[in-house]
C-alpha positions in Angstrom: 0.0 0.0 0.0 1.3 3.5 -0.9 0.4 6.7 1.0 -1.1 9.5 -1.2 -1.2 13.2 -0.4 -5.0 13.2 -1.1 -5.8 10.5 1.5 -3.3 11.5 4.3 -2.5 14.6 6.4 1.1 14.7 5.1 2.6 16.9 2.4 4.2 15.4 -0.7 7.8 15.4 0.8 6.6 13.6 3.9 4.6 11.1 1.8 7.7 10.3 -0.3 9.8 9.8 2.9 7.2 7.5 4.5 6.7 5.5 1.3 10.5 4.8 1.2 10.7 4.0 4.9 7.7 1.8 5.6 8.3 -1.1 3.1 11.8 -1.5 4.6 10.7 -2.0 8.2 10.5 -5.4 9.9 7.5 -6.3 12.0 9.4 -5.6 15.3 10.5 -2.2 13.9 6.9 -1.3 13.1 5.7 -2.3 16.6 8.5 -0.2 18.1 7.6 2.8 15.9 3.9 2.6 16.7 4.8 2.8 20.4 7.1 5.7 19.8 4.4 7.6 17.9 1.7 6.9 20.5 4.0 8.3 23.2 4.7 11.4 21.1 1.0 12.0 20.5 0.2 11.9 24.2 2.4 14.9 25.0 0.3 17.7 26.7 1.5 20.5 24.5 3.4 21.1 21.3 6.3 22.6 23.2 6.6 19.4 25.2 6.5 17.1 22.1 10.3 16.9 21.7 10.7 15.9 25.3 7.9 13.3 25.1 9.5 11.9 21.9 12.8 11.6 23.7 11.1 9.9 26.7 9.3 7.5 24.3 12.6 6.8 22.6 14.3 6.0 25.9 11.5 3.8 27.0 11.4 1.9 23.7 15.1 1.3 23.8 15.1 0.1 27.4 12.0 -2.0 27.1 12.2 -5.7 26.3 11.8 -6.7 22.6 8.2 -7.6 21.7 7.4 -11.3 21.8 8.8 -13.1 18.9 6.6 -15.0 16.5 5.6 -18.6 17.3 6.7 -19.5 13.8 10.0 -21.4 13.5 11.6 -22.6 10.3 14.0 -25.5 10.3 16.2 -26.1 7.3 18.4 -29.2 7.0 21.3 -30.1 4.7 21.8 -33.9 4.9 23.8 -36.4 2.9 23.3 -39.7 4.8 20.2 -38.8 6.7 21.4 -37.8 10.2 20.7 -34.1 9.8 17.3 -34.8 8.2 16.4 -37.1 11.0 17.4 -34.7 13.8 15.6 -31.8 12.1 12.4 -33.7 12.0 12.7 -34.7 15.6 13.5 -31.1 16.5 10.3 -30.1 14.7 8.3 -32.6 16.8 9.8 -31.2 20.1 9.1 -27.6 19.1 5.6 -28.4 18.1 5.0 -30.1 21.4 6.1 -26.9 23.1 3.6 -24.7 21.3 5.5 -23.5 18.2 4.3 -23.5 14.6 7.2 -25.3 12.8 8.1 -25.6 9.1 10.8 -28.1 8.4 12.3 -28.4 4.9 15.3 -29.7 3.0 17.4 -26.8 1.9 16.9 -28.0 -1.7 13.1 -27.6 -1.4 13.2 -24.2 0.4 12.4 -21.2 -1.8 15.1 -18.7 -1.2 12.9 -15.7 -1.9 11.1 -16.6 1.3 14.2 -16.3 3.5 13.6 -12.6 4.1 10.3 -13.4 5.7 11.7 -16.0 8.2 12.0 -14.5 11.7 13.3 -17.6 13.6 15.5 -20.0 11.7 17.2 -23.2 12.8 19.7 -24.9 10.6 20.8 -28.5 10.9 23.6 -29.2 8.5 26.2 -31.9 7.9 29.5 -31.5 6.1 30.2 -33.9 3.3 33.7 -35.0 2.2 36.4 -32.4 2.5 34.4 -29.5 3.9 31.7 -29.5 1.2 27.9 -29.0 1.7 25.7 -32.1 1.2 24.0 -32.5 -2.1 20.6 -31.2 -1.0 22.3 -28.1 0.5 24.4 -27.0 -2.4 22.0 -24.5 -4.0 21.0 -22.9 -0.7 24.6 -22.7 0.3 25.6 -21.0 -2.9 22.7 -18.6 -2.5 23.4 -17.7 1.1 27.1 -17.2 0.6 26.5 -15.3 -2.7 25.8 -11.7 -3.6 22.0 -12.3 -3.9 21.5 -13.1 -0.2 19.3 -10.5 1.5 20.0 -8.6 4.7 18.5 -10.4 7.6 18.4 -8.0 10.5 14.9 -9.1 11.6 16.0 -12.8 12.0 17.2 -14.8 14.9 18.9 -18.1 14.2 20.9 -21.0 15.5 23.0 -23.7 13.8 23.6 -27.3 14.6 26.6 -28.6 12.7 27.2 -32.3 12.2 30.6 -33.6 11.1 33.5 -36.0 11.7 36.7 -35.0 13.5 38.7 -37.4 11.3 38.3 -34.8 8.5 40.4 -31.6 8.5 37.5 -29.3 7.8 35.3 -30.5 10.6 31.7 -29.1 10.5 32.8 -26.6 7.8 29.4 -26.3 6.2 27.7 -25.5 9.5 30.4 -23.0 10.4 29.9 -21.2 7.1 26.2 -21.0 7.5 26.6 -19.7 11.1 29.2 -17.0 10.1 27.2 -15.9 7.0 23.9 -15.5 8.8 25.6 -13.2 11.4 27.3 -11.3 8.6 23.9 -10.7 7.0 22.6 -9.1 10.2 20.8 -12.0 11.8 21.0 -12.4 15.6 22.3 -15.6 17.1 19.7 -17.2 19.3 22.0 -20.0 20.7 25.7 -20.5 19.9 26.5 -23.0 17.2 27.2 -26.6 18.4 29.6 -28.7 16.4 29.0 -32.5 16.7 31.2 -35.4 16.0 29.8 -38.7 14.6 28.4 -39.6 18.1 26.2 -36.6 18.1 23.1 -37.5 20.2 24.1 -35.9 23.5 25.4 -32.5 22.2 22.6 -32.3 19.6 19.9 -32.9 22.3 21.6 -30.2 24.5 21.5 -27.7 21.6 17.8 -28.4 21.0 16.9 -27.9 24.7 18.8 -24.6 24.7 17.0 -23.5 21.6 13.6 -24.3 23.1 14.5 -22.6 26.4 15.6 -19.4 24.6 12.6 -19.3 22.3 10.3 -19.7 25.3 12.2 -17.0 27.2 11.4 -14.7 24.3 7.7 -15.4 24.9 7.1 -17.3 21.6 5.1 -20.1 23.1 3.6 -18.4 26.1 4.0 -19.9 29.6 3.2 -23.1 31.2 4.4 -25.7 28.6 7.3 -27.7 29.9 10.3 -28.2 27.7 10.1 -31.7 26.2 13.3 -33.8 26.3 15.0 -34.0 22.9 14.5 -37.5 21.5 17.2 -39.6 19.9 18.0 -38.2 16.4 17.1 -41.3 14.6 14.5 -42.9 16.9 12.2 -45.1 14.8 12.1 -45.9 11.1 9.2 -46.1 8.7 7.8 -48.9 10.8 8.7 -47.1 14.1 10.9 -50.0 15.1 12.2 -50.1 18.7 15.7 -50.3 17.2 17.8 -47.3 16.2 21.3 -45.9 15.9 21.5 -45.6 19.7 19.7 -48.9 20.3 20.9 -51.2 17.4 19.5 -54.6 16.6 21.8 -57.6 16.8 21.3 -59.1 13.3 22.4 -62.7 12.7 24.7 -63.3 9.8 23.0 -65.7 7.3 25.6 -65.7 4.6 29.0 -64.2 3.7 30.1 -64.8 0.1 33.1 -63.5 -1.9 31.7 -62.0 -5.1 35.1 -61.9 -6.8 36.5 -64.8 -8.8 39.7 -66.6 -8.2 42.7 -64.5 -9.2 41.1 -61.1 -8.5 43.1 -58.6 -6.4 39.8 -57.6 -4.8 37.6 -59.1 -2.1 34.0 -57.9 -2.3 31.7 -59.5 0.3 28.0 -60.1 -0.2 26.6 -60.2 3.4 23.1 -61.4 4.2 21.7 -60.5 7.6 18.5 -61.5 9.3 16.1 -58.8 10.5 13.5 -61.4 11.8 11.7 -60.1 14.8 13.1 -56.6 14.7 10.2 -54.7 13.1 12.8 -52.8 11.1 11.7 -51.5 7.8 13.7 -50.0 5.0 13.4 -48.7 1.4 15.6 -49.0 -1.7 18.2 -46.3 -1.4 18.5 -46.5 2.4 21.7 -47.5 4.2 22.6 -49.9 7.0 24.8 -48.9 9.8 27.1 -51.5 11.3 29.0 -51.1 14.6 32.2 -53.0 14.0 34.9 -54.3 16.2 38.6 -53.4 16.0 41.0 -56.0 14.9 42.1 -58.0 18.0 45.6 -58.3 16.6 45.9 -54.5 16.3 44.6 -54.2 19.9 47.3 -56.6 21.1 50.0 -54.6 19.3 48.7 -51.5 21.0 48.7 -53.1 24.5 52.3 -54.3 23.9 53.4 -50.8 22.9 51.9 -49.2 25.9 52.6 -52.0 28.4 49.0 -51.6 29.7 47.4 -54.4 31.6 44.9 -56.0 29.2 42.6 -56.9 32.1 42.7 -53.5 33.8 39.2 -52.1 34.4 38.3 -48.9 32.5 35.2 -46.8 32.3 34.0 -46.5 28.8 31.2 -43.9 28.8 29.5 -41.2 30.9 27.0 -43.8 32.3 29.9 -45.3 34.2 30.0 -48.6 32.3 33.2 -50.6 33.1 35.0 -53.0 30.9 38.3 -54.9 30.8 40.8 -52.8 28.8 41.4 -55.2 26.0 37.6 -55.8 25.5 37.0 -52.1 25.6 39.6 -51.5 22.9 38.1 -54.1 20.7 34.4 -53.2 21.2 34.2 -49.6 22.1 37.0 -47.2 21.4 38.1 -45.7 18.0 41.8 -46.5 17.8 42.3 -46.1 14.0 41.5 -42.5 13.6 44.2 -40.0 14.3 42.3 -36.8 14.2 43.9 -33.4 14.9 41.9 -32.8 18.1 43.0 -36.2 19.5 46.6 -35.8 18.5 46.9 -32.4 20.1 45.7 -33.8 23.4 48.1 -36.8 23.1 51.0 -34.5 22.3 50.5 -32.8 25.7 51.1 -36.1 27.5 53.7 -37.6 25.1 57.2 -38.2 26.5 58.7 -37.1 23.2 57.9 -33.3 23.1 58.7 -33.3 19.4 55.1 -34.2 19.0 54.2 -30.6 19.7 56.0 -29.6 16.6 53.3 -31.3 14.5 51.0 -28.4 15.3 53.4 -25.5 14.4 51.2 -22.7 13.3 53.8 -21.7 10.7 53.4 -25.1 8.9 49.7 -26.1 8.9 50.4 -29.0 6.5 52.8 -30.8 8.9 50.2 -32.6 11.0 48.1 -33.4 7.9 51.1 -35.0 6.2 52.0 -37.0 9.3 48.4 -38.2 10.1 47.8 -39.5 6.6 47.6 -43.3 6.9 48.6 -43.4 10.6 46.7 -44.3 13.7 47.0 -44.3 17.5 49.6 -47.1 17.5 51.8 -45.1 15.1 51.7 -42.0 17.3 52.6 -44.0 20.5 55.5 -45.7 18.8 56.7 -42.4 17.4 56.2 -40.1 20.4 55.4 -42.3 23.4 55.3 -43.5 26.0 52.2 -41.5 27.1 52.0 -40.1 30.6 49.1 -41.1 32.8 47.1 -44.3 33.1 45.3 -46.3 30.5 42.1 -44.7 31.7 43.5 -41.3 31.2 44.3 -42.1 27.6 41.2 -44.0 26.6 39.1 -41.1 28.1 40.5 -39.0 25.2 39.2 -41.5 22.5 35.8 -41.4 20.9 33.4 -44.3 20.5 33.9 -46.4 17.4 31.6 -44.8 14.8 29.2 -46.9 12.8 30.0 -47.6 9.2 27.2 -46.9 6.7 26.6 -49.2 3.7 24.1 -48.8 0.8 21.6 -51.6 1.1 21.8 -54.1 -1.7 18.3 -55.6 -1.3 14.7 -54.7 -1.4 12.6 -55.6 1.6 9.7 -56.5 -0.8 11.9 -59.3 -2.2 13.6 -60.2 1.1 11.0 -59.6 3.9 13.2 -60.6 6.9 16.6 -59.9 5.4 19.0 -57.1 4.5 21.9 -57.5 2.0 25.2 -55.6 1.8 28.0 -55.3 -0.7 31.3 -54.6 1.1 34.7 -54.2 -0.5 37.5 -55.3 1.9 40.1 -52.5 2.4 43.7 -53.6 2.8 46.9 -51.6 2.1 50.4 -51.0 3.2 51.4 -47.6 4.8 54.4 -46.5 6.9 55.8 -50.1 7.2 52.5 -51.7 8.4 49.6 -53.5 6.8 46.4 -51.5 7.3 42.9 -52.9 7.3 39.5 -51.3 7.0 37.9 -51.5 10.4 34.5 -52.7 9.3 35.2 -54.1 5.8 37.8 -56.6 7.1 35.7 -57.3 10.2 33.0 -58.5 7.7 35.5 -60.3 5.4 37.6 -62.1 8.0 35.8 -62.4 11.3 32.1 -62.3 10.8 30.8 -65.9 10.2 27.3 -67.3 9.6 25.6 -67.6 13.0 27.4 -64.5 14.4 25.4 -61.4 15.3 26.3 -57.8 14.6 24.7 -54.5 15.9 22.9 -52.8 13.0 20.4 -50.0 12.4 18.7 -48.5 9.3 19.8 -45.0 8.1 17.0 -43.6 5.9 18.2 -41.7 2.9 15.5 -39.5 1.4 18.1 -38.1 -1.0 18.4 -41.4 -3.0 15.1 -42.8 -3.9 13.3 -44.3 -6.9 10.9 -42.0 -8.7 7.3 -42.0 -7.3 6.0 -42.7 -10.8 7.1 -46.2 -11.7 7.0 -45.4 -15.4 9.8 -42.9 -15.1 13.0 -44.0 -16.9 16.1 -44.4 -14.6 19.8 -44.3 -15.5 22.1 -45.8 -12.9 25.9 -45.4 -12.7 27.5 -47.7 -10.1 31.0 -49.1 -10.6 32.4 -51.5 -8.0 30.5 -51.6 -4.7 28.4 -48.7 -6.0 26.3 -51.4 -7.7 24.7 -52.1 -4.3 21.6 -49.8 -4.2 20.9 -50.5 -7.9 20.5 -54.2 -7.0 17.8 -53.0 -4.5 16.2 -50.8 -7.2 15.9 -53.7 -9.6 14.5 -56.1 -6.9 11.9 -53.5 -6.0 10.9 -52.7 -9.6 10.7 -56.5 -10.3 8.4 -57.0 -7.3 6.2 -54.0 -8.1 6.0 -54.7 -11.8 7.3 -51.2 -12.7 7.3 -50.7 -16.4 9.7 -47.7 -16.7 12.8 -48.3 -18.7 16.1 -48.7 -16.8 19.8 -48.3 -17.9 22.8 -49.4 -15.9 26.4 -48.4 -16.3 28.7 -50.8 -14.3 32.5 -50.9 -14.2 35.3 -52.7 -12.4 38.7 -54.1 -13.2 38.2 -57.5 -14.9 35.2 -59.0 -16.6 36.0 -62.6 -15.6 36.7 -62.0 -11.9 35.0 -58.7 -11.0 31.5 -58.6 -12.6 29.5 -58.3 -9.4 26.1 -60.1 -9.4 26.6 -60.9 -13.1 24.0 -63.7 -13.3 21.4 -61.5 -11.7 21.9 -58.6 -14.1 21.8 -61.0 -17.1 18.5 -62.5 -15.8 17.0 -59.0 -15.3 18.1 -58.1 -18.9 16.5 -61.3 -20.2 13.3 -60.7 -18.3 13.0 -57.1 -19.3 13.3 -55.7 -15.8 16.6 -54.0 -16.8 16.3 -52.4 -20.3 19.9 -51.8 -21.0 23.4 -52.3 -19.5 26.8 -51.0 -20.5 30.0 -52.2 -18.8 33.5 -51.0 -18.5 36.3 -53.2 -17.3 39.3 -51.0 -17.0 42.1 -53.6 -16.8 40.9 -55.7 -19.7 42.1 -53.3 -22.4 45.4 -51.4 -23.0 43.6 -48.1 -22.5 41.7 -47.9 -19.3 38.0 -47.6 -19.9 35.7 -46.4 -17.1 31.9 -45.8 -16.8 32.2 -42.1 -17.8 33.7 -43.2 -21.1 30.8 -45.5 -21.8 28.4 -42.6 -21.0 30.2 -40.4 -23.5 30.1 -43.2 -26.2 26.3 -43.3 -25.8 25.8 -39.6 -25.2 23.1 -39.1 -27.8 20.9 -41.8 -26.4 21.6 -40.8 -22.8 20.6 -37.2 -23.5 17.4 -38.4 -25.2 16.5 -40.3 -22.0 17.1 -37.2 -20.0 14.8 -35.2 -22.3 12.2 -37.9 -21.7 12.3 -37.2 -18.0 14.8 -39.9 -16.8 16.1 -39.8 -13.3 19.9 -40.1 -13.1 21.7 -41.8 -10.2 25.4 -42.1 -9.1 26.7 -44.4 -6.4 30.3 -45.0 -5.4 33.6 -43.2 -5.0 33.2 -39.4 -4.5 36.8 -38.2 -4.9 37.3 -39.5 -8.5 34.5 -41.5 -10.1 31.5 -39.2 -9.1 33.3 -36.1 -10.3 34.3 -37.8 -13.5 30.7 -38.9 -14.1 29.4 -35.4 -13.3 31.8 -33.8 -15.9 30.8 -36.4 -18.5 27.2 -35.7 -17.9 27.7 -32.0 -18.3 29.6 -32.6 -21.5 26.8 -34.8 -22.9 24.2 -32.2 -22.0 26.3 -29.5 -23.6 27.2 -31.4 -26.8 24.0 -33.3 -27.5 21.7 -30.5 -26.2 23.5 -27.8 -28.1 24.0 -25.8 -25.0 26.7 -23.6 -23.5 28.5 -24.8 -20.4 26.5 -22.4 -18.3 23.2 -23.7 -19.8 24.3 -27.3 -19.2 25.1 -26.5 -15.6 21.7 -24.9 -15.2 20.1 -27.9 -16.8 21.8 -30.2 -14.3 21.0 -27.9 -11.4 17.3 -28.0 -12.4 17.5 -31.9 -12.5 19.0 -31.8 -9.0 16.3 -29.4 -7.7 13.5 -31.7 -9.1 15.2 -34.8 -7.5 16.0 -36.2 -11.0 19.8 -36.1 -10.3 20.7 -38.0 -7.1 24.0 -39.2 -5.6 25.0 -41.7 -3.0 28.8 -41.1 -2.8 31.4 -41.7 -0.2 
């Protein structure tokens, strides 16, 4: 609404000033101004008006801010599902405390609405080397870009999820937090940075947020603050089992998918979910809590001269275990993160350890830590001062390992299948083994049980319309979720065309699930399959090369509305496939590079371009 001279007591100059001012005011500024004008109007005489105005100004400045809105917006950026899960649980707690909550993936949030948000909560994970998760990329670019609006009328808080084993720990959350402040928003509660075992700090953050919002009068009085629930409590079927209460699944089968002579070992693991009530969907992941290699634990005990049977407390609940058992089952001894190493350096006999953190050479620790673990540090800089309890109290709990599920529950009602590549390599004079992958390959046997939970992944799902074409790129163990896709489409009778790009080293020894793919091709469940076995030809051929060879047909599928999926290695394969896809869109679509990037961004926004990369 615009003021006019004809319908107001103001002259043209005053009208022009008011028309410029009023649209720029926030709701709280308008409330303040109305109080200021009311106090001015109540002055007994014209000569007293300036004094009354000053008094009104003083009162307005000193008075508490007006009650904030009950509306709270929660935006999450999530790759594996942890941030999404906690954002939704946060919404439930806030709703129970009288707030009107909108919760949304960052990719679904319309950025032109940001200016209207008065109370914003961000729950964001960091992916890879300090990068935002896929569903946060567009929002992250917007907020950190030049088009982001001023946000003086907003209060906010950020919960950042990350992993201290990465150098840029919680980087995405830190960037959101700093940028919102830079844009003028007011911090409601200080940012909390969480490691992989995030339940306790995340719940503390949520309680602080609810307390502060209620102090501002948003939800009135009388409602008690509800306790923050576990971030992943329940699944689609509201099972009693979760990340913090895993189900002990029995191993039904463990098969090596690679043929004799392969230099790889890829395990097909079948686990029983009978009696658990656990439900999952194609695209979800399974979390496994592994054990450390007992041989590595024994080497550590020998190096430290600790008593294997000494009793140590393993958690804040006061649970006590024998030291060797605790090192096998509970503590992370293979991750040499910078925060851990800095604490160890303080109690190391060899004070040269402190030089690893020389501020003038920030790359020194990074170079040292690459490929090393706790045992390496103790051998290089030990012995460590203090007792075994003093040292293990510095260690974090063994984090669960997430694996893309390789089965559909519709085809395997009481089972879940995984495809796990065993990791073994040499570094710094020692053989290294992947904690969970070699646990599965060497020590888990049929009849054993292992703690597991489902990690939903809403960022990697089949199209709702079963007639939608799908293109799947999954070399190596990246094939896993596409096996679940095919099982699901076979069971449901989906008629949409499907195209798989698979690659590995050798056709004879490394064609994972070969007979199943051939059967699906024969039965028409899988429409087309193109393979690339890099070591079978003089020139190494990978999946991205096969894509480029069939670029014209691939682009035609995209133009017909196909959804495109990538699963597997993030550092190399996923980036190479992304570049190949851009090249295909650019070449076959007759587009500029910028237009091709916009085309792909549009696909991502509409959930037609999805990645499950690690």
